[in-house]
MIBAPA-163627 format. One line per field, with one value per atom (N, C-alpha, C): residue number from 1; atom name; y, x, z. Coordinates in Angstrom, 3 decimals. Each point is the difference from the previous one (the first is absolute). Layout:
N
i: [NUM ...]
at: [CA ...]
yy: [Y ...]
xx: [X ...]
zz: [Z ...]
***
This chain:
151
i: [1 1 1 2 2 2 3 3 3 4 4 4 5 5 5 6 6 6 7 7 7 8 8 8 9 9 9 10 10 10 11 11 11 12 12 12 13 13 13 14 14 14 15 15 15 16 16 16 17 17 17 18 18 18 19 19 19 20 20 20 21 21 21 22 22 22 23 23 23 24 24 24 25 25 25 26 26 26 27 27 27 28 28 28 29 29 29 30 30 30 31 31 31 32 32 32 33 33 33 34 34 34 35 35 35 36 36 36 37 37 37 38 38 38 39 39 39 40 40 40 41 41 41 42 42 42 43 43 43 44 44 44 45 45 45 46 46 46 47 47 47 48 48 48 49 49 49 50 50 50 51 51 51 52 52 52 53 53 53 54 54 54 55 55 55 56 56 56 57 57 57 58 58 58 59 59 59 60 60 60 61 61 61 62 62 62 63 63 63 64 64 64 65 65 65 66 66 66 67 67 67 68 68 68 69 69 69 70 70 70 71 71 71 72 72 72 73 73 73 74 74 74 75 75 75 76 76 76 77 77 77 78 78 78 79 79 79 80 80 80 81 81 81 82 82 82 83 83 83 84 84 84 85 85 85 86 86 86 87 87 87 88 88 88 89 89 89 90 90 90 91 91 91 92 92 92 93 93 93 94 94 94 95 95 95 96 96 96 97 97 97 98 98 98 99 99 99 100 100 100 101 101 101 102 102 102 103 103 103 104 104 104 105 105 105 106 106 106 107 107 107 108 108 108 109 109 109 110 110 110 111 111 111 112 112 112 113 113 113 114 114 114 115 115 115 116 116 116 117 117 117 118 118 118 119 119 119 120 120 120 121 121 121 122 122 122 123 123 123 124 124 124 125 125 125 126 126 126 127 127 127 128 128 128 129 129 129 130 130 130 131 131 131 132 132 132 133 133 133 134 134 134 135 135 135 136 136 136 137 137 137 138 138 138 139 139 139 140 140 140 141 141 141 142 142 142 143 143 143 144 144 144 145 145 145 146 146 146 147 147 147 148 148 148 149 149 149 150 150 150 151 151 151]
at: [N CA C N CA C N CA C N CA C N CA C N CA C N CA C N CA C N CA C N CA C N CA C N CA C N CA C N CA C N CA C N CA C N CA C N CA C N CA C N CA C N CA C N CA C N CA C N CA C N CA C N CA C N CA C N CA C N CA C N CA C N CA C N CA C N CA C N CA C N CA C N CA C N CA C N CA C N CA C N CA C N CA C N CA C N CA C N CA C N CA C N CA C N CA C N CA C N CA C N CA C N CA C N CA C N CA C N CA C N CA C N CA C N CA C N CA C N CA C N CA C N CA C N CA C N CA C N CA C N CA C N CA C N CA C N CA C N CA C N CA C N CA C N CA C N CA C N CA C N CA C N CA C N CA C N CA C N CA C N CA C N CA C N CA C N CA C N CA C N CA C N CA C N CA C N CA C N CA C N CA C N CA C N CA C N CA C N CA C N CA C N CA C N CA C N CA C N CA C N CA C N CA C N CA C N CA C N CA C N CA C N CA C N CA C N CA C N CA C N CA C N CA C N CA C N CA C N CA C N CA C N CA C N CA C N CA C N CA C N CA C N CA C N CA C N CA C N CA C N CA C N CA C N CA C N CA C N CA C N CA C N CA C N CA C N CA C N CA C N CA C N CA C N CA C N CA C N CA C N CA C N CA C N CA C N CA C N CA C N CA C N CA C N CA C N CA C N CA C N CA C N CA C]
yy: [60.559 -0.315 0.547 -0.122 0.510 1.512 0.691 1.447 0.376 -0.726 0.267 -0.204 -1.085 -0.280 1.081 0.434 1.056 1.311 0.336 1.214 -0.084 -1.165 -0.178 0.155 -0.571 0.110 1.451 0.747 1.407 0.820 -0.250 0.708 -0.303 -1.244 -0.376 0.717 0.091 0.695 1.487 0.621 1.412 0.221 -0.891 0.126 -0.086 -0.915 -0.133 1.230 0.492 1.187 1.208 0.113 1.150 0.070 -1.136 0.018 -0.043 -0.048 -0.035 1.380 0.027 1.274 -0.108 1.134 0.044 0.912 -0.479 0.832 0.505 1.298 0.567 -0.162 0.422 -0.130 -0.362 -1.022 -0.334 -1.306 -0.437 -1.251 -1.133 -1.223 -1.172 -0.044 0.732 -0.010 1.025 0.693 0.942 1.421 0.251 1.356 0.860 1.286 0.920 0.329 -0.052 0.260 1.484 0.270 1.380 0.607 1.292 0.726 -0.133 -0.490 -0.207 1.308 1.142 1.302 0.337 -0.764 0.171 -0.304 -0.945 -0.445 1.130 0.197 1.000 0.703 1.000 0.822 1.313 0.343 1.190 0.961 1.274 1.000 1.205 0.529 1.183 0.459 1.073 0.549 -0.915 -0.139 -0.795 0.951 -0.244 0.754 -0.986 0.224 -0.790 0.907 -0.375 0.834 -0.796 0.640 -0.598 1.070 -0.365 0.952 0.630 1.323 0.715 0.196 -0.371 0.150 0.726 0.660 0.688 -1.044 0.224 -0.946 -0.045 -1.127 -0.206 -0.249 0.700 -0.167 -0.344 -0.883 -0.371 -0.664 -0.242 -0.695 -1.485 -0.812 -1.443 -0.763 -1.250 -0.887 -1.344 -0.517 -1.300 -0.808 -1.292 -0.880 -1.045 -0.181 -0.953 -0.975 -1.285 -1.048 -0.765 -0.082 -0.606 -1.361 -0.941 -1.305 -0.430 0.056 -0.374 0.955 -0.522 0.830 0.341 -0.298 0.229 1.067 0.850 1.025 -0.044 -0.063 0.140 1.479 0.603 1.419 0.057 0.599 0.028 1.419 0.090 1.281 0.844 -0.664 0.692 0.726 -0.498 0.625 1.152 0.960 1.177 -0.344 -1.181 -0.406 -0.837 -0.103 -0.727 -1.471 -0.483 -1.408 -0.127 -1.195 -0.257 -0.224 -1.154 -0.287 -0.834 0.105 -0.775 -0.575 -1.056 -0.573 0.428 0.840 0.535 -0.656 0.171 -0.556 1.100 -0.261 0.967 -0.417 0.925 -0.217 1.354 -0.006 1.245 1.048 1.133 1.136 0.177 -1.067 0.107 -1.148 0.375 -0.972 0.251 -1.075 0.182 -1.093 0.341 -0.921 0.350 -1.015 0.235 -1.060 0.364 -0.887 0.834 -0.438 0.738 -0.038 1.168 0.136 1.025 -0.460 0.901 0.520 1.305 0.679 0.776 0.169 0.879 1.431 0.742 1.386 0.916 0.790 0.895 1.039 0.320 0.981 -0.582 -1.296 -0.644 -1.436 -0.277 -1.318 -1.157 0.250 -1.085 0.043 0.920 0.176 -0.886 -0.287 -0.750 0.688 -0.158 0.443 -1.291 -0.311 -1.246 0.298 -0.357 0.143 -1.064 0.391 -0.954 -0.142 0.959 -0.116 0.945 -0.387 0.823 -0.139 1.127 0.014 0.852 -0.473 0.753 -0.052 1.106 0.059 0.611 -0.411 0.493 0.814 1.224 0.857 0.566 -0.654 0.399 -0.261 1.050 -0.169 0.439 0.098 0.403 -1.152 -0.229 -0.968 0.770 -0.317 0.583 -1.140 0.111 -1.056 0.603 -0.717 0.401 -1.208 0.229 -1.057 0.456 -0.889 0.268 -0.669 0.691 -0.521 0.431 -0.706 0.374 0.314 1.157 0.414 -0.221 -0.708 -0.211 -0.054 0.425 0.008 1.369 0.066 1.258 0.691 -0.798 0.545 0.446 -0.365 0.432 -1.162 0.134 -0.935 0.731 -0.008 0.699 -0.573 0.180 -0.421 1.060 -0.437 0.918 -0.495 0.937 -0.323 0.523 -0.856 0.343 -0.052 1.074 0.037 0.327 -0.530 0.349 0.161 1.025 0.189 0.037 -1.023 -0.190 -0.195 0.229 -0.281 -1.075 -0.757 -1.085 0.562 -0.566 0.419 -0.873]
xx: [89.448 0.247 1.353 1.045 1.317 -0.039 -0.749 -0.097 -0.645 -1.048 -0.702 0.935 0.773 0.942 1.074 0.483 0.998 -0.536 -1.253 -0.627 -0.123 -0.432 -0.101 1.356 1.043 1.337 0.457 -0.266 0.376 -0.758 -1.310 -0.799 0.486 0.348 0.503 1.308 0.885 1.265 -0.225 -0.893 -0.313 -0.600 -0.882 -0.622 1.049 0.969 1.048 0.888 0.385 0.849 -0.757 -1.269 -0.800 -0.271 0.083 -0.313 1.236 1.185 1.192 0.257 0.631 0.344 1.372 0.598 1.331 -0.015 0.538 0.190 1.425 0.175 1.333 0.827 -0.536 0.697 -1.055 0.253 -0.986 0.287 -0.969 0.090 -0.518 0.178 -0.422 -1.511 -0.764 -1.459 -0.450 0.953 -0.348 -0.225 0.108 -0.211 1.231 -0.210 1.085 0.773 1.297 0.855 -0.010 0.363 0.189 1.205 -0.052 1.115 1.188 1.130 1.168 0.550 -0.379 0.451 -0.590 -1.015 -0.512 1.099 0.893 1.023 0.958 0.209 0.950 -0.467 0.757 -0.318 -0.582 -1.172 -0.742 -0.106 0.302 -0.030 -0.804 -0.838 -0.774 -0.892 -0.731 -0.890 -1.199 -0.302 -1.140 -1.012 -1.265 -1.083 -0.937 -0.254 -0.960 -1.196 -1.143 -1.191 -1.114 -0.658 -1.137 -1.055 -1.228 -1.108 -0.046 -0.056 -0.119 1.305 1.115 1.302 0.959 0.971 1.014 0.840 0.293 0.842 1.410 0.618 1.373 0.860 1.124 0.894 1.399 0.652 1.375 0.600 1.300 0.659 0.042 -0.433 -0.054 0.817 0.243 0.760 -0.720 -0.130 -0.624 0.945 0.138 0.853 -0.894 0.176 -0.818 0.915 -0.330 0.696 -1.045 0.194 -0.981 0.478 -0.945 0.243 -1.286 -0.013 -1.195 -1.145 -1.098 -1.171 -0.083 1.075 0.028 1.036 -0.354 0.933 0.043 1.202 0.164 0.225 -0.924 0.103 0.435 1.168 0.587 0.179 0.306 0.275 -1.277 -1.131 -1.286 -0.287 0.526 -0.251 0.985 -0.409 0.840 1.323 0.076 1.250 0.890 -0.384 0.809 -0.317 -0.978 -0.397 -1.243 -0.510 -1.269 0.126 -0.492 -0.005 -1.231 -0.402 -1.133 0.380 -0.687 0.147 -1.228 0.224 -1.089 0.024 -1.076 -0.103 -0.334 0.275 -0.347 0.508 -0.097 0.535 0.332 0.975 0.386 0.440 -0.691 0.361 -0.890 -0.703 -0.918 0.192 -0.006 0.107 -1.157 -0.543 -1.001 0.152 -0.427 0.041 -1.150 -0.557 -0.952 0.230 -0.233 0.223 0.140 0.854 0.271 1.487 0.597 1.391 0.030 0.339 0.044 1.405 0.087 1.268 -0.116 1.116 -0.035 -0.253 -0.757 -0.306 0.943 0.758 0.941 -0.759 0.542 -0.624 -1.032 -0.262 -0.985 0.453 0.604 0.608 -0.995 -1.281 -0.983 -0.783 0.341 -0.756 0.474 -0.923 0.333 -0.598 0.700 -0.467 -0.166 -1.228 -0.255 -0.386 0.903 -0.300 -1.013 -0.980 -0.999 0.034 0.584 0.148 1.090 0.602 1.021 -0.196 0.044 -0.011 1.186 0.743 1.151 0.038 0.416 0.160 1.358 0.512 1.268 -0.272 0.517 -0.156 1.379 0.677 1.373 0.898 0.634 0.878 -0.671 -1.336 -0.745 -0.876 0.060 -0.858 -1.045 -1.262 -1.087 -0.690 -0.102 -0.634 -0.940 -1.082 -0.992 -0.308 -0.049 -0.358 -1.115 -0.922 -1.041 0.405 -0.221 0.429 -0.964 0.069 -0.723 1.046 -0.129 0.887 -0.760 0.607 -0.700 0.987 -0.495 0.807 0.019 0.466 0.076 -1.365 -1.057 -1.354 -0.631 0.559 -0.543 -0.057 -0.880 -0.062 -0.608 0.702 -0.506 0.653 -0.683 0.522 0.922 0.914 0.943 0.364 0.359 0.545 1.423 0.903 1.410 0.436 0.609 0.460 1.486 0.651 1.381 0.169 0.703 0.401 1.514 0.621 1.430 0.774 1.304 0.927 0.971 0.514 0.919 1.370 0.583 1.336 1.073]
zz: [49.710 1.393 0.452 -0.865 0.343 0.187 -0.836 0.111 1.326 0.383 1.249 1.199 0.016 1.087 0.033 -1.184 -0.064 0.546 -0.297 0.523 1.514 0.517 1.455 0.675 -0.581 0.585 -0.003 -1.070 -0.082 1.040 0.139 0.996 1.420 0.246 1.324 0.294 -0.989 0.175 0.262 -0.756 0.206 1.381 0.415 1.319 1.095 -0.131 1.015 0.040 -1.159 -0.053 0.529 -0.323 0.406 1.487 0.704 1.424 0.888 -0.596 0.838 0.591 1.163 0.621 0.624 0.248 0.577 1.214 1.097 1.177 -0.046 -0.093 -0.140 1.266 1.121 1.273 1.026 0.786 1.011 0.681 0.767 0.718 -0.866 0.490 -0.755 -0.209 0.817 -0.182 -1.038 -0.651 -1.057 0.479 1.307 0.500 -0.289 -0.140 -0.299 1.273 -0.082 1.157 0.367 1.231 0.442 -0.706 -0.221 -0.569 0.964 -0.487 0.865 0.555 -0.587 0.496 1.376 0.465 1.361 1.025 -0.328 0.953 0.340 1.300 0.451 1.257 0.398 1.161 -0.493 0.518 -0.409 1.179 -0.231 1.064 -0.475 0.900 -0.356 1.126 -0.250 1.032 0.270 1.275 0.451 0.630 -0.273 0.641 0.680 1.273 0.756 0.252 -0.557 0.083 0.668 0.945 0.683 0.197 -0.228 0.113 1.388 0.027 1.263 0.744 -0.620 0.658 -0.929 0.576 -0.808 -0.736 -1.286 -0.749 0.572 -0.144 0.451 -1.229 -0.127 -1.144 0.476 -0.718 0.293 -1.248 0.003 -1.107 0.330 -0.952 0.219 -1.026 0.327 -0.874 -0.078 -1.206 -0.228 -0.878 0.303 -0.793 -0.658 -1.317 -0.748 -0.740 0.078 -0.751 -0.802 -1.320 -0.902 -0.480 -0.068 -0.605 -0.690 -1.319 -0.755 0.267 0.551 0.312 1.486 0.741 1.443 0.338 0.964 0.478 1.515 0.558 1.442 0.258 0.749 0.348 1.458 0.244 1.340 0.495 1.289 0.655 0.090 0.218 0.020 1.313 1.081 1.301 0.216 0.803 0.232 0.689 0.645 0.645 -0.925 -1.278 -0.973 -0.120 0.745 -0.080 -0.886 -0.093 -0.675 -1.489 -0.450 -1.429 -0.351 -1.264 -0.508 -1.362 -0.399 -1.332 -0.795 -0.998 -0.819 -1.377 -0.745 -1.345 -0.981 -1.253 -1.028 -1.352 -0.928 -1.340 -0.611 -0.898 -0.651 1.003 -0.005 0.847 1.217 0.438 1.148 0.981 1.282 1.096 0.963 0.580 1.056 1.056 1.202 1.139 0.927 0.641 1.090 1.062 1.234 1.135 1.250 0.912 1.235 0.306 0.096 0.419 1.116 1.213 1.157 0.215 0.230 0.249 1.308 0.712 1.169 -0.464 0.781 -0.352 0.778 -0.720 0.677 0.823 1.155 0.885 0.942 -0.110 0.879 0.216 1.154 0.235 -0.097 0.291 -0.090 -1.307 -0.885 -1.237 -1.136 -0.903 -1.205 -1.226 -1.085 -1.305 -0.802 -0.397 -0.718 -1.442 -0.915 -1.423 -0.406 -0.815 -0.494 -1.519 -0.685 -1.457 -0.488 -1.118 -0.651 -1.505 -0.690 -1.455 -0.433 -1.002 -0.492 -1.518 -0.596 -1.448 -0.322 -1.135 -0.493 -1.253 -0.025 -1.165 -0.334 -0.922 -0.310 1.195 0.513 1.166 1.303 -0.002 1.204 0.502 1.294 0.668 0.790 -0.208 0.792 0.721 1.315 0.787 1.028 0.248 0.992 0.873 1.299 0.936 0.920 0.265 0.993 1.294 1.098 1.294 1.096 1.112 1.212 1.063 0.610 1.073 1.304 0.960 1.265 1.154 1.151 1.214 0.623 1.238 0.751 0.029 0.146 0.125 -1.305 -1.124 -1.287 -0.983 -0.990 -1.113 -1.182 -1.119 -1.186 -1.255 -1.117 -1.287 -0.590 -0.832 -0.629 -1.390 -0.845 -1.324 -0.040 -0.444 -0.056 -1.457 -0.490 -1.387 -0.059 -1.025 -0.262 -1.514 -0.377 -1.402 0.036 -0.574 0.232 -1.292 0.108 -1.088 0.461 -0.972 0.318 0.347 1.049 0.444 -0.592]
***
C-alpha cells in the first residue's frame, strides 16, 4: 500500500511539473505583450492608393506608445490629429473601427479610417490602413500604406 501511495504521489508531482507554463513577457491574462520597440515617432513615405485614381505620395509621421498589449497610434490624420487604441502582441498591431479625419484639399471632405494593421521588422515599421474618402461630390475607398523608420 505504501508503494502504491508513493507511486501516486510521484505521478501527481510529475503531472504538476509537466503542465506548468511560464509567460516570459505579457499581461496578467497570459497574452504576449507588444514589442516595446514599437514606441516612438516613425517617419517615412506614405502611399494613398484608390482604384481608378492616380496614387498620392507624401512623407508621413506616426507616433506609437505601447503599454502591454495595447498601442496608442497617433498623428494618423494629415493635419496631425487623430489617434486610435490598437491591440496586438509581439511584432503585430491591429485596429478596426471608425476614425474620421479632415481631408486636405476639400473643406467638406472626410477621410474615415476603418482598419489599421502594422508590423515591426527590425527597425522598420510597415503599416496599412483602409479608409473611405468622401466629400466634394465624391466617395471612394482607399488603402494607405507607410514604411517608416524610427526617429
